[in-house]
C-alpha positions as CSV (number, residue, x, y, z in Angstrom):
1,M,-67.2,21.0,-23.6
2,T,-64.7,19.3,-24.0
3,A,-60.9,20.1,-24.9
4,N,-58.7,18.8,-25.9
5,T,-55.9,19.6,-25.1
6,N,-51.7,18.5,-25.8
7,T,-49.2,19.8,-23.7
8,I,-45.8,18.8,-25.0
9,V,-43.8,18.6,-21.9
10,K,-39.6,18.5,-21.7
11,S,-37.3,17.6,-18.9
12,R,-34.4,17.2,-17.9
13,T,-32.0,14.5,-16.1
14,S,-28.7,15.4,-15.7
15,E,-26.3,12.9,-13.4
16,K,-23.1,14.3,-12.3
17,T,-20.5,11.5,-10.4
18,N,-18.3,12.7,-8.1
19,V,-15.4,11.2,-8.8
20,A,-12.3,12.8,-7.7
21,V,-9.2,12.2,-10.7
22,E,-6.5,13.3,-7.7
23,A,-8.0,10.4,-5.3
24,E,-7.9,8.0,-8.5
25,V,-4.3,9.2,-8.9
26,S,-2.9,8.9,-5.1
27,R,-5.0,5.6,-5.0
28,G,-2.7,4.3,-7.9
29,T,0.4,6.2,-6.1
30,L,-0.2,4.2,-3.2
31,V,0.1,0.4,-4.8
32,T,2.8,1.4,-7.0
33,L,4.7,2.9,-4.2
34,G,4.2,0.2,-2.5
35,V,5.0,-3.0,-4.6
36,A,8.0,-0.9,-5.9
37,G,8.8,-0.5,-1.3
38,A,8.2,-4.6,-1.4
39,I,10.4,-5.7,-3.7
40,V,13.4,-3.2,-2.4
41,G,12.6,-5.3,1.2
42,L,12.5,-8.2,-1.1
43,W,15.7,-7.7,-3.1
44,A,17.6,-7.3,0.4
45,L,15.9,-10.0,2.5
46,A,17.5,-12.1,-0.5
47,S,21.3,-9.9,0.0
48,L,21.0,-11.0,3.5
49,A,20.4,-14.4,3.1
50,A,23.5,-14.7,0.3
51,G,25.2,-12.6,2.7
52,M,25.3,-14.8,5.0
53,I,25.6,-17.8,3.3
54,A,28.8,-16.2,1.8
55,A,29.9,-16.0,5.1
56,G,29.0,-19.2,6.6
57,G,26.2,-18.0,8.3
58,P,24.5,-14.9,11.0
59,I,27.6,-14.8,13.3
60,A,30.9,-14.9,10.5
61,L,28.7,-12.2,9.1
62,A,28.7,-10.4,11.7
63,K,32.1,-10.6,12.4
64,A,33.4,-9.3,8.7
65,W,30.5,-6.8,8.3
66,F,32.4,-5.3,12.5
67,S,35.8,-5.3,10.7
68,A,34.3,-4.1,7.6
69,V,33.3,-1.4,8.9
70,T,35.8,-0.1,10.9
71,G,38.5,-1.8,9.6
72,M,40.5,-4.1,11.9
């Protein structure tokens, strides 16, 4: 006696990724702030170099700055 039985097996698979949106936003914010800080730093160095050139050198710039701050 042979029995032909057909069985249907249904299986569900699901995969969840645990990527925190906050971590991705924080990473983007850090990169943006880092780039903005670098741009501000480069601007400050360029301004300082231009001031030194206009004043006639670093010592003349320091004298002019001190004179401007103290009012002498």
